[in-house]
C-alpha positions as CSV (number, residue, x, y, z in Angstrom):
1,M,-0.2,-0.1,0.0
2,T,1.3,3.4,-1.0
3,I,1.4,6.3,1.7
4,Y,-1.4,7.9,-0.7
5,R,-3.7,5.1,-0.2
6,L,-2.9,5.5,3.6
7,L,-4.0,9.3,3.0
8,D,-7.1,8.2,0.9
9,R,-8.5,6.9,4.5
10,A,-8.2,10.6,5.7
11,P,-10.2,12.8,3.0
12,G,-9.0,16.2,3.3
13,Y,-5.8,15.5,5.0
14,R,-2.7,16.1,3.1
15,P,0.4,17.1,5.2
16,R,3.5,18.5,3.3
17,P,6.0,15.9,2.7
18,D,8.8,17.6,4.0
19,S,6.9,18.2,7.4
20,V,7.3,16.4,10.8
21,A,3.8,14.7,10.1
22,G,4.3,14.2,6.5
23,R,7.9,12.3,7.7
24,V,6.4,10.7,10.3
25,I,3.7,9.1,8.6
26,D,6.2,8.1,5.3
27,F,8.1,6.1,8.3
28,F,5.7,4.4,9.8
29,H,4.2,3.5,6.2
30,S,7.8,2.0,5.7
31,N,8.2,0.4,9.1
32,P,4.3,-0.4,10.3
33,D,5.3,-2.4,13.3
34,E,7.0,0.6,14.6
35,E,6.2,2.7,17.4
36,L,8.0,6.0,18.1
37,S,7.8,8.2,21.5
38,T,7.7,11.7,21.6
39,A,11.4,11.8,22.4
40,D,12.0,9.4,19.5
41,I,10.1,11.7,16.8
42,A,12.0,14.7,18.2
43,V,15.3,13.3,17.8
44,K,14.6,11.4,14.5
45,F,13.0,14.2,12.6
46,D,14.8,17.1,14.2
47,T,12.4,18.7,16.4
48,H,11.6,19.9,19.9
49,V,9.9,17.2,22.2
50,Q,7.6,19.8,23.2
51,N,6.2,20.5,19.5
52,V,5.7,16.9,18.7
53,T,1.8,16.7,19.6
54,G,1.2,19.7,17.8
55,K,2.6,18.5,14.7
56,L,1.0,15.5,14.5
57,I,-2.4,16.5,15.9
58,G,-3.8,16.3,12.1
59,A,-2.6,13.2,11.5
60,V,-4.0,11.7,14.8
61,D,-7.4,13.4,14.4
62,A,-7.6,11.9,10.6
63,G,-6.9,8.4,11.8
64,V,-3.7,8.2,9.8
65,I,-1.4,7.8,13.2
66,V,-2.6,6.8,16.8
67,K,-1.5,8.4,19.9
68,K,-1.5,6.1,23.1
69,A,-0.4,5.8,26.3
70,G,3.1,3.8,27.1
71,E,5.1,2.9,30.0
72,K,5.9,5.2,32.4
73,G,3.3,7.9,31.0
74,R,5.3,8.2,28.0
75,V,3.3,9.1,24.9
76,I,3.8,6.5,21.9
77,Y,2.7,7.2,18.3
78,A,2.1,3.9,15.6
79,L,0.4,3.6,12.3
80,A,-3.4,3.2,12.7
81,H,-4.5,-0.6,12.8
82,G,-5.5,-1.9,9.6
83,E,-3.7,1.0,7.4
84,A,-0.7,-1.2,6.7
85,S,-0.4,-4.0,4.0
């Protein structure tokens, strides 16, 4: 499944490919079983940890990625279930 098919499930949501959200979605598309914490995303995609939630809110609201509670109160992001093939 291409990243465009992933985004077909989220009508009206199209992040810029070079944005943090676009790059995170692309990462999860290539690595559908991976999960990343806000700290992981901040390091991997060169943004401040306090900005991660705001940069990914559109993708979460669109149902492309999920935000869930991890161990020790950490926030974890992953590809939404049923999206990858």
